[in-house]
N, CA, C and O of each residue as an XYZ file, in Angstrom:
824
protein
N     108.490     91.882    113.458
C     107.124     92.342    113.154
C     107.100     93.820    112.776
O     106.070     94.477    112.924
N     108.217     94.346    112.291
C     108.272     95.774    111.988
C     107.407     96.175    110.805
O     106.987     97.328    110.708
N     107.138     95.248    109.914
C     106.251     95.546    108.779
C     105.007     94.667    108.873
O     104.843     93.731    108.091
N     104.129     94.970    109.834
C     102.987     94.082    110.070
C     101.980     94.124    108.928
O     101.876     95.114    108.204
N     101.250     93.036    108.785
C     100.140     92.985    107.833
C      98.978     93.748    108.456
O      98.405     93.320    109.458
N      98.639     94.876    107.854
C      97.604     95.761    108.411
C      96.229     95.537    107.770
O      95.288     96.287    108.031
N      96.122     94.510    106.936
C      94.902     94.307    106.128
C      93.614     94.396    106.932
O      92.694     95.128    106.568
N      93.555     93.644    108.028
C      92.347     93.673    108.867
C      92.771     93.923    110.306
O      93.255     93.031    111.003
N      92.572     95.168    110.727
C      93.105     95.688    111.983
C      91.960     95.796    112.981
O      91.092     96.659    112.849
N      91.962     94.917    113.978
C      90.904     94.920    114.982
C      91.288     95.814    116.158
O      92.344     95.643    116.767
N      90.408     96.773    116.466
C      90.552     97.585    117.677
C      89.450     97.141    118.634
O      88.274     97.130    118.270
N      89.827     96.779    119.841
C      88.829     96.258    120.778
C      88.018     97.386    121.414
O      88.448     98.538    121.463
N      86.835     97.017    121.897
C      86.046     97.974    122.670
C      86.104     97.561    124.138
O      86.942     96.743    124.515
N      85.234     98.110    124.958
C      85.269     97.875    126.400
C      85.089     96.393    126.747
O      84.281     95.689    126.142
N      85.859     95.948    127.728
C      85.882     94.514    128.058
C      85.084     94.201    129.325
O      85.659     93.822    130.345
N      83.768     94.359    129.259
C      82.953     94.098    130.455
C      82.948     92.611    130.818
O      83.064     92.252    131.990
N      82.815     91.763    129.820
C      82.819     90.312    130.018
C      84.131     89.781    129.420
O      84.232     89.554    128.214
N      85.122     89.590    130.282
C      86.478     89.264    129.817
C      86.516     87.950    129.025
O      87.191     87.858    127.999
N      85.795     86.949    129.504
C      85.787     85.645    128.813
C      85.262     85.777    127.377
O      85.844     85.245    126.432
N      84.136     86.506    127.244
C      83.541     86.724    125.914
C      84.479     87.578    125.049
O      84.642     87.329    123.855
N      85.081     88.572    125.668
C      86.019     89.484    125.013
C      87.180     88.698    124.372
O      87.504     88.886    123.199
N      87.788     87.820    125.168
C      88.927     87.010    124.691
C      88.483     86.063    123.584
O      89.181     85.885    122.586
N      87.305     85.455    123.773
C      86.782     84.511    122.774
C      86.511     85.222    121.438
O      86.796     84.683    120.369
N      85.959     86.441    121.519
C      85.681     87.233    120.308
C      86.978     87.517    119.547
O      87.024     87.389    118.324
N      88.021     87.899    120.268
C      89.314     88.181    119.629
C      89.869     86.926    118.960
O      90.366     86.981    117.836
N      89.780     85.815    119.651
C      90.308     84.564    119.066
C      89.533     84.169    117.804
O      90.128     83.778    116.800
N      88.218     84.275    117.866
C      87.397     83.942    116.692
C      87.701     84.890    115.525
O      87.756     84.472    114.368
N      87.897     86.163    115.848
C      88.217     87.160    114.824
C      89.546     86.839    114.142
O      89.673     86.960    112.923
N      90.531     86.430    114.937
C      91.836     86.051    114.374
C      91.678     84.817    113.483
O      92.278     84.738    112.411
N      90.874     83.865    113.931
C      90.616     82.661    113.106
C      89.965     83.049    111.784
O      90.149     82.378    110.768
N      89.198     84.148    111.809
C      88.523     84.608    110.592
C      89.396     85.460    109.685
O      89.012     85.773    108.559
N      90.592     85.840    110.186
C      91.502     86.563    109.310
C      92.034     87.894    109.813
O      92.771     88.567    109.091
N      91.676     88.300    111.052
C      92.254     89.531    111.606
C      93.776     89.404    111.625
O      94.311     88.390    112.074
N      94.469     90.431    111.138
C      95.925     90.352    110.971
C      96.706     91.102    112.046
O      97.912     90.904    112.189
N      96.021     91.964    112.805
C      96.676     92.742    113.858
C      95.605     93.178    114.861
O      94.480     93.493    114.471
N      95.951     93.195    116.149
C      94.975     93.514    117.199
C      95.488     94.668    118.055
O      96.643     94.676    118.482
N      94.613     95.642    118.300
C      94.928     96.746    119.212
C      93.948     96.724    120.382
O      92.732     96.708    120.195
N      94.512     96.722    121.600
C      93.646     96.811    122.781
C      93.473     98.279    123.143
O      94.441     99.012    123.345
N      92.204     98.687    123.218
C      91.879    100.070    123.569
C      90.993    100.045    124.815
O      89.830     99.645    124.752
N      91.550    100.471    125.933
C      90.815    100.494    127.203
C      90.952    101.884    127.808
O      91.981    102.210    128.399
N      89.927    102.692    127.661
C      90.013    104.086    128.122
C      89.622    104.258    129.590
O      89.973    105.264    130.207
N      88.905    103.295    130.153
C      88.413    103.482    131.521
C      88.953    102.461    132.512
O      88.744    102.612    133.715
N      89.637    101.434    132.044
C      90.141    100.387    132.940
C      91.249    100.918    133.847
O      91.989    101.828    133.476
N      91.351    100.335    135.042
C      92.480    100.669    135.918
C      93.751    100.095    135.283
O      93.687     99.227    134.413
N      94.888    100.589    135.729
C      96.162    100.104    135.193
C      96.311     98.594    135.405
O      96.753     97.878    134.506
N      95.943     98.119    136.589
C      96.070     96.686    136.881
C      95.147     95.850    135.990
O      95.551     94.817    135.456
N      93.899     96.313    135.838
C      92.951     95.577    134.984
C      93.422     95.553    133.526
O      93.333     94.527    132.851
N      93.924     96.701    133.053
C      94.424     96.793    131.679
C      95.612     95.844    131.511
O      95.696     95.125    130.516
N      96.520     95.841    132.471
C      97.707     94.977    132.430
C      97.308     93.501    132.368
O      97.806     92.750    131.529
N      96.406     93.095    133.265
C      95.973     91.694    133.305
C      95.242     91.288    132.032
O      95.427     90.183    131.523
N      94.406     92.199    131.520
C      93.681     91.928    130.276
C      94.656     91.794    129.105
O      94.529     90.892    128.276
N      95.626     92.701    129.051
C      96.614     92.690    127.965
C      97.411     91.389    127.965
O      97.719     90.851    126.901
N      97.745     90.889    129.138
C      98.461     89.607    129.229
C      97.621     88.462    128.651
O      98.133     87.594    127.944
N      96.316     88.480    128.967
C      95.410     87.436    128.449
C      95.306     87.504    126.925
O      95.351     86.482    126.240
N      95.167     88.731    126.406
C      95.068     88.905    124.950
C      96.379     88.489    124.279
O      96.380     87.898    123.199
N      97.489     88.811    124.940
C      98.798     88.470    124.365
C      98.966     86.959    124.189
O      99.593     86.506    123.232
N      98.405     86.190    125.114
C      98.459     84.719    124.986
C      97.831     84.282    123.665
O      98.354     83.406    122.977
N      96.701     84.905    123.321
C      95.981     84.563    122.084
C      96.749     85.036    120.858
O      96.941     84.274    119.910
N      97.191     86.296    120.873
C      97.886     86.835    119.688
C      99.206     86.113    119.438
O      99.591     85.900    118.288
N      99.898     85.739    120.508
C     101.155     84.981    120.370
C     100.884     83.603    119.784
O     101.627     83.125    118.927
N      99.816     82.972    120.251
C      99.427     81.632    119.763
C      99.233     81.638    118.246
O      99.603     80.679    117.568
N      98.653     82.716    117.712
C      98.362     82.792    116.270
C      99.365     83.667    115.506
O      99.196     83.929    114.315
N     100.420     84.116    116.221
C     101.472     84.936    115.599
C     100.917     86.220    114.959
O     101.279     86.592    113.843
N     100.027     86.876    115.709
C      99.425     88.143    115.267
C      99.971     89.255    116.159
O      99.977     89.099    117.380
N     100.431     90.376    115.590
C     100.978     91.463    116.412
C      99.925     92.064    117.349
O      98.760     92.225    116.985
N     100.370     92.387    118.561
C      99.504     93.024    119.548
C      99.966     94.458    119.781
O     101.120     94.708    120.126
N      99.045     95.387    119.587
C      99.307     96.812    119.760
C      98.506     97.306    120.970
O      97.352     96.920    121.159
N      99.126     98.157    121.781
C      98.423     98.770    122.909
C      98.103    100.215    122.551
O      98.958    100.938    122.039
N      96.872    100.631    122.820
C      96.475    102.007    122.540
C      96.927    102.916    123.679
O      96.568    102.705    124.837
N      97.723    103.932    123.333
C      98.014    105.052    124.232
C      98.976    104.735    125.386
O      99.872    105.530    125.667
N      98.808    103.596    126.054
C      99.503    103.328    127.307
C     100.869    102.679    127.085
O     100.982    101.457    126.980
N     101.897    103.514    127.018
C     103.256    103.008    126.797
C     103.697    102.123    127.963
O     104.409    101.139    127.763
N     103.270    102.473    129.186
C     103.660    101.651    130.345
C     103.161    100.214    130.208
O     103.886     99.265    130.506
N     101.915    100.062    129.753
C     101.350     98.720    129.571
C     102.074     97.992    128.437
O     102.410     96.814    128.557
N     102.305     98.702    127.347
C     102.989     98.108    126.191
C     104.363     97.569    126.579
O     104.741     96.466    126.183
N     105.107     98.358    127.358
C     106.437     97.932    127.803
C     106.336     96.806    128.832
O     107.130     95.866    128.808
N     105.367     96.903    129.728
C     105.228     95.914    130.805
C     104.932     94.509    130.277
O     105.417     93.521    130.828
N     104.140     94.422    129.217
C     103.792     93.088    128.689
C     104.614     92.734    127.449
O     104.408     91.684    126.840
N     105.542     93.612    127.080
C     106.356     93.421    125.877
C     105.460     93.233    124.639
O     105.610     92.277    123.879
N     104.529     94.173    124.468
C     103.642     94.147    123.290
C     104.466     94.419    122.032
O     105.600     94.891    122.109
N     103.882     94.117    120.881
C     104.587     94.331    119.618
C     104.649     95.800    119.236
O     105.489     96.211    118.435
N     103.741     96.594    119.822
C     103.760     98.011    119.462
C     102.760     98.832    120.241
O     102.095     98.357    121.162
N     102.680    100.090    119.833
C     101.843    101.086    120.510
C     101.151    101.938    119.456
O     101.690    102.156    118.371
N      99.948    102.422    119.780
C      99.267    103.363    118.888
C      98.930    104.606    119.694
O      98.320    104.518    120.759
N      99.331    105.772    119.181
C      99.070    107.023    119.899
C      98.262    107.988    119.040
O      98.348    107.978    117.812
N      97.475    108.823    119.717
C      96.682    109.846    119.042
C      97.384    111.192    119.111
O      98.501    111.301    119.616
N      96.717    112.205    118.600
C      97.307    113.542    118.548
C      97.397    114.205    119.919
O      98.135    115.177    120.080
N      96.664    113.702    120.907
C      96.730    114.283    122.252
C      97.457    113.364    123.232
O      97.489    113.637    124.432
N      98.037    112.281    122.728
C      98.808    111.358    123.566
C     100.295    111.757    123.540
O     100.645    112.841    123.072
N     101.146    110.881    124.039
C     102.593    111.134    124.007
C     103.025    111.392    122.560
O     102.618    110.651    121.665
N     103.842    112.424    122.309
C     104.278    112.691    120.936
C     104.973    111.473    120.314
O     105.656    110.713    120.999
N     104.785    111.312    119.024
C     105.334    110.155    118.319
C     106.851    110.046    118.481
O     107.387    108.955    118.677
N     107.526    111.172    118.398
C     108.995    111.176    118.498
C     109.460    110.604    119.837
O     110.415    109.830    119.895
N     108.767    110.999    120.920
C     109.096    110.518    122.263
C     108.684    109.050    122.403
O     109.403    108.238    122.985
N     107.517    108.734    121.858
C     107.020    107.359    121.887
C     108.028    106.411    121.241
O     108.319    105.338    121.771
N     108.551    106.820    120.098
C     109.536    105.991    119.386
C     110.781    105.764    120.242
O     111.311    104.654    120.295
N     111.243    106.819    120.911
C     112.430    106.688    121.771
C     112.173    105.706    122.915
O     113.017    104.868    123.233
N     111.006    105.823    123.519
C     110.665    104.949    124.648
C     110.468    103.496    124.224
O     110.873    102.576    124.934
N     109.852    103.299    123.080
C     109.545    101.942    122.610
C     110.753    101.261    121.954
O     110.835    100.033    121.908
N     111.684    102.073    121.449
C     112.853    101.506    120.774
C     112.597    101.336    119.290
O     111.468    101.494    118.825
N     113.658    101.010    118.536
C     113.554    100.976    117.076
C     112.820     99.763    116.514
O     112.377     99.781    115.366
N     112.690     98.709    117.320
C     112.157     97.449    116.787
C     110.655     97.263    116.997
O     110.069     96.321    116.464
N     110.034     98.146    117.765
C     108.598     98.017    118.021
C     107.791     98.801    116.986
O     108.294     99.735    116.362
N     106.533     98.402    116.819
C     105.632     99.075    115.878
C     105.057    100.317    116.559
O     104.590    100.250    117.696
N     105.093    101.444    115.860
C     104.465    102.665    116.373
C     103.471    103.170    115.333
O     103.838    103.474    114.198
N     102.210    103.254    115.741
C     101.161    103.789    114.877
C     100.659    105.104    115.432
O     100.669    105.323    116.643
N     100.219    105.983    114.537
C      99.735    107.299    114.956
C      98.415    107.623    114.256
O      98.265    107.381    113.058
N      97.468    108.168    115.007
C      96.218    108.654    114.414
C      96.471    110.021    113.784
O      97.064    110.899    114.410
N      96.025    110.193    112.558
C      96.192    111.477    111.869
C      94.978    111.728    110.985
O      94.535    110.838    110.258
N      94.444    112.945    111.051
C      93.265    113.255    110.236
C      93.555    114.342    109.199
O      92.660    114.776    108.476
N      94.829    114.779    109.136
C      95.223    115.762    108.122
C      96.568    115.355    107.508
O      97.307    114.558    108.086
N      96.873    115.909    106.336
C      98.160    115.647    105.679
C      99.305    116.109    106.578
O     100.319    115.422    106.699
N      99.143    117.264    107.202
C     100.185    117.814    108.072
C     100.508    116.853    109.226
O     101.675    116.587    109.515
N      99.464    116.340    109.875
C      99.662    115.403    110.991
C     100.326    114.117    110.512
O     101.212    113.582    111.179
N      99.896    113.627    109.358
C     100.447    112.385    108.805
C     101.925    112.531    108.460
O     102.734    111.657    108.771
N     102.267    113.637    107.818
C     103.670    113.890    107.445
C     104.552    114.023    108.685
O     105.677    113.522    108.715
N     104.035    114.698    109.700
C     104.790    114.870    110.944
C     105.031    113.507    111.610
O     106.132    113.223    112.085
N     103.998    112.681    111.637
C     104.117    111.347    112.249
C     105.154    110.500    111.513
O     105.957    109.805    112.136
N     105.127    110.567    110.193
C     106.109    109.818    109.396
C     107.525    110.301    109.726
O     108.439    109.498    109.908
N     107.688    111.611    109.800
C     108.997    112.217    110.106
C     109.478    111.795    111.499
O     110.672    111.599    111.723
N     108.525    111.658    112.432
C     108.872    111.341    113.823
C     109.053    109.848    114.087
O     109.324    109.446    115.219
N     108.904    109.026    113.045
C     109.207    107.603    113.209
C     108.040    106.652    113.253
O     108.205    105.495    113.639
N     106.854    107.109    112.865
C     105.685    106.202    112.832
C     105.855    105.147    111.743
O     106.445    105.405    110.695
N     105.329    103.961    112.010
C     105.367    102.868    111.028
C     104.116    102.841    110.156
O     104.145    102.345    109.030
N     103.023    103.376    110.684
C     101.768    103.450    109.927
C     100.896    104.553    110.505
O     101.130    105.043    111.610
N      99.883    104.931    109.730
C      98.930    105.972    110.142
C      97.527    105.369    110.182
O      97.147    104.601    109.299
N      96.768    105.724    111.210
C      95.342    105.404    111.258
C      94.565    106.675    110.975
O      94.724    107.671    111.680
N      93.725    106.651    109.947
C      93.008    107.869    109.550
C      91.497    107.667    109.632
O      90.962    106.668    109.151
N      90.825    108.628    110.246
C      89.377    108.565    110.369
C      88.895    109.704    111.272
O      89.696    110.534    111.704
N      87.615    109.746    111.554
C      86.617    108.731    111.243
C      86.084    108.907    109.817
O      85.672    109.992    109.407
N      86.111    107.788    109.082
C      85.677    107.815    107.688
C      84.150    107.845    107.597
O      83.580    108.580    106.791
N      83.509    107.047    108.427
C      82.043    107.016    108.515
C      81.648    107.367    109.954
O      82.481    107.279    110.857
N      80.394    107.761    110.179
C      79.959    108.056    111.552
C      80.201    106.849    112.466
O      79.957    105.706    112.080
N      80.683    107.122    113.682
C      81.015    106.040    114.610
C      80.504    106.335    116.010
O      80.448    107.491    116.431
N      80.135    105.294    116.722
C      79.663    105.457    118.099
C      80.753    105.089    119.102
O      80.605    105.350    120.296
N      81.852    104.483    118.632
C      82.881    104.023    119.570
C      83.868    105.119    119.943
O      84.601    104.986    120.923
N      83.895    106.200    119.171
C      84.801    107.316    119.510
C      84.067    108.631    119.251
O      84.004    109.110    118.119
N      83.515    109.203    120.323
C      82.649    110.381    120.197
C      83.374    111.606    119.638
O      82.775    112.424    118.940
N      84.684    111.729    119.954
C      85.414    112.941    119.579
C      86.163    112.808    118.250
O      86.969    113.671    117.900
N      85.898    111.730    117.516
C      86.641    111.488    116.272
C      86.304    112.538    115.215
O      85.137    112.836    114.959
N      87.355    113.090    114.608
C      87.147    114.046    113.513
C      86.722    113.298    112.259
O      87.150    112.169    112.020
N      85.873    113.941    111.460
C      85.408    113.306    110.227
C      86.438    113.529    109.124
O      86.918    114.645    108.923
N      86.769    112.461    108.417
C      87.686    112.545    107.283
C      86.955    112.000    106.056
O      86.454    110.875    106.074
N      86.899    112.807    104.989
C      86.202    112.362    103.778
C      87.055    111.355    103.017
O      88.257    111.231    103.255
N      86.416    110.642    102.101
C      87.132    109.677    101.268
C      88.222    110.374    100.452
O      89.308    109.829    100.252
N      87.916    111.587     99.984
C      88.886    112.381     99.213
C      90.095    112.741    100.085
O      91.241    112.633     99.648
N      89.824    113.172    101.327
C      90.908    113.528    102.252
C      91.749    112.296    102.597
O      92.972    112.379    102.710
N      91.081    111.163    102.762
C      91.782    109.902    103.040
C      92.782    109.587    101.933
O      93.938    109.256    102.196
N      92.319    109.696    100.695
C      93.174    109.421     99.540
C      94.358    110.397     99.483
O      95.479    110.011     99.149
N      94.093    111.651     99.811
C      95.155    112.676     99.802
C      96.216    112.369    100.861
O      97.408    112.567    100.626
N      95.780    111.888    102.021
C      96.728    111.507    103.076
C      97.570    110.321    102.623
O      98.789    110.316    102.794
N      96.913    109.311    102.043
C      97.621    108.130    101.520
C      98.702    108.559    100.525
O      99.831    108.070    100.569
N      98.338    109.480     99.625
C      99.251    109.914     98.563
C     100.392    110.810     99.067
O     101.397    110.982     98.377
N     100.233    111.379    100.271
C     101.206    112.367    100.757
C     102.365    111.751    101.537
O     103.367    112.420    101.790
N     102.232    110.465    101.923
C     103.284    109.828    102.743
C     103.691    108.479    102.162
O     103.004    107.923    101.305
N     104.822    107.963    102.642
C     105.338    106.687    102.144
C     105.006    105.515    103.063
O     105.165    104.358    102.675
N     104.544    105.809    104.280
C     104.178    104.715    105.190
C     102.712    104.341    104.981
O     101.929    105.164    104.505
N     102.329    103.104    105.332
C     100.955    102.661    105.084
C      99.906    103.376    105.925
O     100.183    103.868    107.018
N      98.690    103.418    105.381
C      97.556    104.053    106.060
C      96.421    103.032    106.200
O      96.097    102.314    105.254
N      95.826    102.982    107.391
C      94.611    102.193    107.585
C      93.460    103.158    107.852
O      93.631    104.178    108.520
N      92.302    102.826    107.328
C      91.106    103.651    107.536
C      90.343    103.126    108.744
O      90.227    101.916    108.939
N      89.821    104.050    109.557
C      89.051    103.660    110.737
C      87.830    104.570    110.889
O      87.817    105.702    110.408
N      86.812    104.050    111.566
C      85.653    104.876    111.894
C      84.393    104.428    111.196
O      84.178    104.746    110.026
N      83.557    103.690    111.907
C      82.254    103.300    111.373
C      82.301    102.354    110.184
O      81.333    102.265    109.428
N      83.413    101.643    110.004
C      83.537    100.751    108.837
C      82.765     99.462    109.086
O      82.915     98.818    110.124
N      81.936     99.101    108.110
C      81.120     97.884    108.182
C      81.329     97.059    106.922
O      81.968     97.501    105.967
N      80.783     95.862    106.939
C      80.849     94.994    105.751
C      80.160     95.681    104.568
O      80.551     95.496    103.416
N      79.125     96.477    104.873
C      78.346     97.136    103.820
C      79.088     98.305    103.169
O      79.049     98.467    101.949
N      79.776     99.131    103.998
C      80.402    100.335    103.420
C      81.897    100.175    103.099
O      82.470    101.024    102.416
N      82.523     99.113    103.576
C      83.960     98.907    103.346
C      84.364     98.932    101.868
O      85.417     99.478    101.541
N      83.544     98.346    100.949
C      83.950     98.360     99.537
C      84.178     99.764     98.965
O      84.908     99.922     97.986
N      83.556    100.782     99.570
C      83.728    102.163     99.088
C      85.170    102.668     99.245
O      85.557    103.644     98.602
N      85.962    102.007    100.095
C      87.304    102.505    100.427
C      88.433    101.820     99.662
O      89.593    102.214     99.773
N      88.092    100.805     98.895
C      89.117     99.967     98.280
C      89.994    100.730     97.282
O      91.164    100.389     97.110
N      89.452    101.742     96.633
C      90.225    102.461     95.608
C      90.989    103.669     96.172
O      91.440    104.525     95.411
N      91.134    103.741     97.506
C      91.802    104.904     98.110
C      93.302    104.688     98.318
O      94.033    105.634     98.614
N      93.755    103.452     98.163
C      95.179    103.176     98.362
C      95.541    102.779     99.784
O      96.719    102.620    100.102
N      94.523    102.616    100.654
C      94.799    102.198    102.038
C      95.365    100.781    102.063
O      95.153     99.987    101.147
N      96.094    100.491    103.146
C      96.682     99.156    103.315
C      95.800     98.253    104.174
O      96.047     97.053    104.291
N      94.757     98.855    104.778
C      93.916     98.019    105.618
C      92.688     98.731    106.149
O      92.558     99.953    106.073
N      91.784     97.911    106.695
C      90.565     98.400    107.334
C      90.720     98.196    108.831
O      91.078     97.108    109.281
N      90.449     99.242    109.604
C      90.484     99.136    111.052
C      89.057     99.194    111.572
O      88.343    100.170    111.341
N      88.646     98.148    112.272
C      87.246     98.055    112.701
C      87.137     97.755    114.187
O      88.021     97.142    114.785
N      86.033     98.202    114.766
C      85.722     97.901    116.163
C      84.419     97.102    116.192
O      84.427     95.875    116.294
N      83.295     97.826    116.101
C      81.966     97.208    116.266
C      81.658     96.128    115.239
O      80.995     95.139    115.555
N      82.138     96.312    114.003
C      81.829     95.352    112.930
C      82.276     93.939    113.299
O      81.738     92.959    112.784
N      83.257     93.837    114.188
C      83.706     92.515    114.653
C      83.344     92.299    116.125
O      82.776     91.266    116.480
N      83.673     93.269    116.979
C      83.475     93.075    118.428
C      82.003     92.913    118.801
O      81.680     92.234    119.775
N      81.103     93.540    118.025
C      79.667     93.434    118.330
C      78.960     92.387    117.461
O      77.740     92.239    117.531
N      79.717     91.674    116.659
C      79.128     90.692    115.748
C      78.734     89.415    116.479
O      79.412     88.987    117.414
N      77.629     88.811    116.043
C      77.220     87.514    116.595
C      78.152     86.403    116.115
O      78.257     85.346    116.737
N      78.826     86.666    114.993
C      79.757     85.689    114.438
C      81.045     86.402    114.006
O      81.242     86.672    112.822
N      81.933     86.708    114.990
C      83.129     87.492    114.678
C      84.034     86.845    113.638
O      84.699     87.537    112.867
N      84.056     85.529    113.620
C      84.890     84.817    112.637
C      84.396     85.081    111.216
O      85.185     85.397    110.325
N      83.098     84.949    111.016
C      82.507     85.164    109.687
C      82.631     86.634    109.271
O      82.953     86.934    108.121
N      82.376     87.537    110.204
C      82.505     88.971    109.904
C      83.930     89.312    109.475
O      84.139     90.096    108.549
N      84.906     88.716    110.158
C      86.313     88.944    109.809
C      86.628     88.412    108.420
O      87.322     89.062    107.638
N      86.112     87.226    108.121
C      86.331     86.633    106.786
C      85.781     87.541    105.690
O      86.427     87.762    104.666
N      84.584     88.059    105.921
C      83.938     88.918    104.916
C      84.719     90.219    104.714
O      84.915     90.664    103.583
N      85.164     90.825    105.819
C      85.927     92.078    105.737
C      87.278     91.859    105.052
O      87.722     92.684    104.253
N      87.920     90.739    105.376
C      89.212     90.435    104.750
C      89.057     90.211    103.251
O      89.901     90.632    102.459
N      87.979     89.550    102.873
C      87.699     89.344    101.441
C      87.554     90.675    100.702
O      87.988     90.820     99.560
N      86.928     91.650    101.388
C      86.737     92.965    100.775
C      88.083     93.652    100.566
O      88.362     94.151     99.476
N      88.912     93.681    101.597
C      90.205     94.371    101.484
C      91.118     93.646    100.477
O      91.911     94.286     99.787
N      91.005     92.327    100.398
C      91.846     91.567     99.455
C      91.359     91.638     98.025
O      92.061     91.239     97.096
N      90.142     92.153     97.853
C      89.598     92.244     96.494
C      90.164     93.457     95.771
O      89.822     93.701     94.613
């Protein structure tokens, strides 16, 4: 899974209702989500571990890569397919050493300098944003469409766009050279996650 399909990259939000949470992820995968990242900023280690195991059952069933946000211990404990780190998390170079050569390592980058450094340190892909205003990450730096394109053009590894992406605004990003759309609310808060995923995938494939 070293070269994952990043076309439709689902990042989860808080898992208050675990049953609904798992069902939403499964429906999203049925609709075309190609990779899943679990992001739990407030869960205890045990809760995160147990949740990750449940999600892994679903992603394994559909052969979709599972990425853990930030927590290398959880990623290693459940043998996830990869890890995603931000600029204030474990450095990419160290993350790569800990995860080994065969796991996926993604890095958040909002500048060309950060993106180039991540590529040099062994990242497999870059997540760039926030492209549009977002409520799921209060501290996200704003990245313009022009800056997004410049980041894409400056590195050889794939870039996914994240931050406030919806079915309505996603078409604006298609000509930037990104390899995928990374979404949270557009799927996790949808009444029909399967249909929302289908629509988003159609946009990126167009």
